[in-house]
C-alpha positions, 0 to 999 in steps of 0.5 A, spaced: 297 738 947 295 737 940 299 733 936 301 736 929 298 734 923 303 732 918 301 736 911 303 734 904 302 737 898 298 734 892 303 733 886 297 734 881 293 740 884 299 743 889 294 743 895 296 742 902 292 737 906 293 732 911 297 726 910 291 721 912 287 725 906 292 723 901 294 717 897 301 715 897 305 713 891 311 710 892 318 709 888 321 703 891 328 701 891 327 697 884 324 703 881 317 700 881 312 705 882 306 703 887 301 705 891 302 705 898 296 705 902 299 704 908 303 710 908 309 706 911 313 703 906 320 705 904 322 709 898 321 715 896 313 718 896 309 723 892 302 725 894 296 725 891 289 727 892 284 721 892 281 724 885 282 722 878 283 730 876 289 730 880 292 724 877 291 727 870 293 734 873 300 731 875 300 727 869 300 733 865 305 738 869 310 732 870 309 733 878 310 725 879 316 725 875 319 731 879 317 728 886 320 721 884 326 724 880 325 719 875 321 719 868 314 715 868 311 711 863 304 712 861 303 705 863 304 707 870 299 712 869 294 708 867 295 703 872 295 708 877 288 710 874 285 704 874 287 703 882 284 709 883 277 707 880 278 701 884 278 705 891 272 708 889 274 715 888 270 720 884 
């Protein structure tokens, strides 16, 4: 029997993709925003495609704010953008 693939929606482009294809952004108990590369850390997660475009869309449409239920300072977006660059995506 096939295992069901967990699907998640990108907060940028609103597309559904498998969890493995997405980048998890996590709000920790201390209200920090971090990238969760393993997808296993505790906290509230939001998912993004591995593209800068989606991050910019999420920034514009406040997708991350909605998913994580908190205001997100511009500095956090900037650091997420840097981390995306380091991952070597688009």
